[in-house]
Residue frames relative to the residue before (quaternion, step in Angstrom):
aa qw qx qy qz dx dy dz
K 1.0000 0.0000 0.0000 0.0000 0.00 0.00 0.00
R 0.1294 -0.7933 0.5920 0.0589 3.56 -0.89 0.96
V 0.0224 -0.8019 0.5968 -0.0151 3.56 -0.95 0.86
G 0.7893 0.3640 -0.2256 0.4401 3.57 -1.32 0.17
S 0.8716 -0.0766 0.0836 0.4769 3.53 -0.83 -1.09
G 0.6216 -0.5277 0.3613 0.4524 3.59 1.21 -0.04
L 0.5235 0.5961 -0.4311 0.4297 3.55 1.25 -0.06
P 0.5508 -0.6248 0.4291 0.3494 3.59 -1.03 0.67
R 0.0469 -0.7653 0.6420 0.0073 3.54 -1.02 0.84
G 0.8097 0.1557 -0.1436 0.5473 3.54 -0.55 1.09
P 0.6767 -0.5339 0.3390 0.3770 3.54 -1.29 0.26
V 0.3051 -0.6983 0.6142 0.2053 3.53 -1.31 0.47
Y 0.1535 -0.7789 0.6044 0.0672 3.55 -0.88 1.00
Y 0.2361 -0.7388 0.6158 0.1386 3.53 -1.19 0.69
E 0.3108 -0.7577 0.5476 0.1718 3.55 -0.79 1.04
I 0.1356 -0.7741 0.6168 0.0431 3.55 -0.88 1.04
E 0.2135 -0.7502 0.6121 0.1304 3.56 -0.79 1.01
V 0.1304 -0.8097 0.5719 0.0157 3.55 -0.64 1.19
L 0.0906 -0.7686 0.6327 0.0272 3.55 -0.86 1.06
S 0.0638 0.7844 -0.6107 0.0880 3.56 -0.74 1.09
G 0.7907 -0.0967 0.0104 0.6044 3.56 -0.14 1.30
T 0.7671 -0.2654 0.2288 0.5373 3.56 -0.63 -1.13
E 0.5607 0.6031 -0.3794 0.4218 3.57 1.30 -0.04
R 0.0465 -0.7762 0.6288 0.0024 3.54 -1.13 0.77
H 0.1613 0.7610 -0.6216 0.0924 3.54 -1.02 0.81
A 0.3300 -0.7171 0.5754 0.2138 3.54 -1.30 0.24
C 0.0593 -0.7666 0.6366 0.0601 3.54 -1.19 0.59
L 0.3356 -0.7289 0.5674 0.1847 3.53 -1.18 0.66
R 0.0197 0.7981 -0.6005 0.0454 3.55 -0.91 0.95
R 0.3695 -0.6941 0.5761 0.2232 3.53 -1.19 0.68
Y 0.6726 -0.4832 0.3679 0.4228 3.56 -1.26 0.38
S 0.6435 0.5438 -0.3299 0.4258 3.58 0.92 -0.88
Q 0.6342 0.5179 -0.3334 0.4674 3.60 1.09 -0.60
F 0.6044 0.5215 -0.3483 0.4913 3.60 1.09 -0.67
R 0.6624 0.5224 -0.2996 0.4456 3.56 0.92 -0.93
T 0.6427 0.5128 -0.3112 0.4766 3.56 1.01 -0.85
L 0.6361 0.5218 -0.3251 0.4663 3.58 0.94 -0.86
S 0.6580 0.5194 -0.3119 0.4472 3.58 0.85 -0.95
K 0.6777 0.4893 -0.2934 0.4638 3.60 0.87 -0.93
R 0.6723 0.4969 -0.3014 0.4586 3.59 0.92 -0.89
L 0.6560 0.4948 -0.3131 0.4763 3.59 1.00 -0.77
D 0.6151 0.5406 -0.3444 0.4592 3.58 0.99 -0.81
A 0.6760 0.4902 -0.2909 0.4670 3.58 0.90 -0.93
A 0.6690 0.5036 -0.3043 0.4542 3.61 0.89 -0.89
I 0.6958 0.4585 -0.2803 0.4766 3.58 0.89 -0.89
A 0.6168 0.5305 -0.3487 0.4653 3.60 1.04 -0.70
A 0.6512 0.5072 -0.3178 0.4666 3.59 0.97 -0.82
K 0.6522 0.5094 -0.3128 0.4662 3.58 0.97 -0.82
K 0.6708 0.4899 -0.2966 0.4713 3.59 0.94 -0.90
K 0.6281 0.5434 -0.3363 0.4440 3.56 1.03 -0.81
S 0.6706 0.4831 -0.3009 0.4758 3.58 0.98 -0.80
A 0.6826 0.4314 -0.2788 0.5198 3.59 1.26 -0.32
D 0.5319 -0.6606 0.3783 0.3710 3.60 1.25 0.49
D 0.4207 0.6351 -0.5058 0.4046 3.55 1.03 0.85
D 0.5636 -0.6128 0.4105 0.3719 3.62 -1.10 0.40
G 0.3763 -0.7758 0.4488 0.2349 3.61 1.25 -0.19
S 0.4564 0.7287 -0.4223 0.2871 3.59 1.21 0.29
E 0.5126 0.6679 -0.4188 0.3403 3.62 1.21 -0.22
K 0.2641 -0.7485 0.5905 0.1461 3.55 -0.97 0.93
I 0.6354 -0.5660 0.3777 0.3652 3.54 -1.18 0.62
S 0.7450 -0.3028 0.2412 0.5432 3.57 0.62 -1.04
N 0.6100 -0.5671 0.4179 0.3630 3.52 -1.31 -0.04
L 0.1373 -0.7782 0.6117 0.0375 3.54 -0.18 1.29
P 0.5196 -0.6184 0.4610 0.3675 3.63 -0.90 0.75
P 0.5534 -0.6502 0.3975 0.3361 3.59 -0.95 0.76
R 0.4982 -0.5955 0.5376 0.3289 3.49 -1.29 0.51
T 0.0829 0.8108 -0.5708 0.0997 3.57 -0.84 0.91
W 0.5505 -0.5800 0.4774 0.3642 3.53 -1.31 0.27
W 0.5802 -0.5890 0.4374 0.3538 3.54 -1.19 0.56
P 0.4620 -0.6441 0.5252 0.3095 3.58 -1.09 0.68
L 0.5638 -0.6622 0.3977 0.2923 3.54 -1.21 0.46
S 0.7473 0.3862 -0.2461 0.4814 3.62 0.91 -0.71
H 0.6452 -0.5299 0.3934 0.3849 3.54 -1.26 0.52
E 0.6592 0.5089 -0.3116 0.4575 3.60 0.93 -0.89
D 0.6524 0.5037 -0.3109 0.4732 3.58 0.97 -0.83
T 0.6276 0.5413 -0.3339 0.4489 3.57 1.03 -0.80
D 0.6459 0.5131 -0.3193 0.4666 3.60 0.92 -0.86
D 0.6672 0.4902 -0.2973 0.4755 3.59 0.91 -0.91
F 0.6383 0.5381 -0.3132 0.4527 3.55 0.97 -0.91
L 0.6920 0.4752 -0.2816 0.4648 3.58 0.83 -0.99
E 0.6325 0.5220 -0.3282 0.4688 3.59 1.03 -0.73
D 0.6595 0.4994 -0.3014 0.4740 3.59 0.93 -0.90
R 0.6603 0.4993 -0.3138 0.4649 3.57 0.93 -0.87
M 0.6391 0.5267 -0.3324 0.4513 3.59 0.94 -0.85
E 0.6450 0.5053 -0.3152 0.4789 3.59 0.98 -0.82
G 0.6562 0.5116 -0.3071 0.4619 3.59 0.98 -0.81
L 0.6556 0.4937 -0.3123 0.4785 3.58 1.01 -0.76
H 0.5980 0.5412 -0.3515 0.4754 3.58 1.11 -0.67
D 0.6658 0.4958 -0.2965 0.4721 3.58 0.88 -0.95
F 0.6012 0.5587 -0.3435 0.4566 3.58 1.07 -0.76
L 0.7006 0.4645 -0.2756 0.4663 3.59 0.82 -0.99
V 0.6291 0.5272 -0.3373 0.4610 3.59 0.96 -0.82
G 0.6709 0.4949 -0.2940 0.4675 3.59 0.91 -0.90
L 0.6336 0.5394 -0.3134 0.4575 3.54 1.04 -0.83
L 0.7422 0.4283 -0.2227 0.4649 3.56 0.82 -1.04
A 0.5587 0.5732 -0.3972 0.4489 3.58 1.27 -0.04
R 0.6723 0.4610 -0.2808 0.5066 3.58 1.28 -0.25
Q 0.4445 -0.7246 0.4604 0.2556 3.58 -0.54 1.16
E 0.6296 0.5457 -0.3439 0.4332 3.59 0.99 -0.75
C 0.6719 0.4654 -0.2957 0.4945 3.60 1.18 -0.49
V 0.6028 0.5685 -0.3547 0.4332 3.58 1.02 -0.80
D 0.7402 0.4163 -0.2127 0.4833 3.57 0.96 -0.91
N 0.5291 0.6665 -0.3970 0.3438 3.59 1.24 -0.22
P 0.5019 -0.6756 0.4528 0.2942 3.63 -0.85 0.95
L 0.5985 0.5621 -0.3755 0.4300 3.63 1.09 -0.56
V 0.6605 0.4910 -0.2984 0.4834 3.57 1.03 -0.82
K 0.6400 0.5269 -0.3239 0.4559 3.58 0.96 -0.85
E 0.6499 0.5084 -0.3067 0.4744 3.55 1.00 -0.83
F 0.6410 0.5431 -0.3132 0.4428 3.58 0.95 -0.94
L 0.7539 0.3736 -0.1883 0.5066 3.57 1.01 -0.88
D 0.4472 -0.7151 0.4252 0.3284 3.59 1.29 0.26
L 0.3684 0.7303 -0.4907 0.3003 3.56 0.92 0.93
E 0.6964 0.4165 -0.2797 0.5132 3.59 1.23 0.01
């Protein structure tokens, strides 16, 4: 939510529409929650690969970078649109990997458990 001079005030939530079989629901997540999920999945998959004699260097996907808010209202709109597209791409890439689809961290993130 933005108020006043166009600078962001308060948290920004991204709505995720989740389809699971015939069930549909929406959940709201902040960027920081996407970032936490990415880090936790990277750690879990690296540990699994390491135990399988893999170097464990593979990252889950390309999460949009963490950045400071732009100063103008127009820049903020562009920034939020770009970030939303990046988070969408992050989720699409994540869900294209079976090891992530079945992961309890992903199920929890999407309110599937």
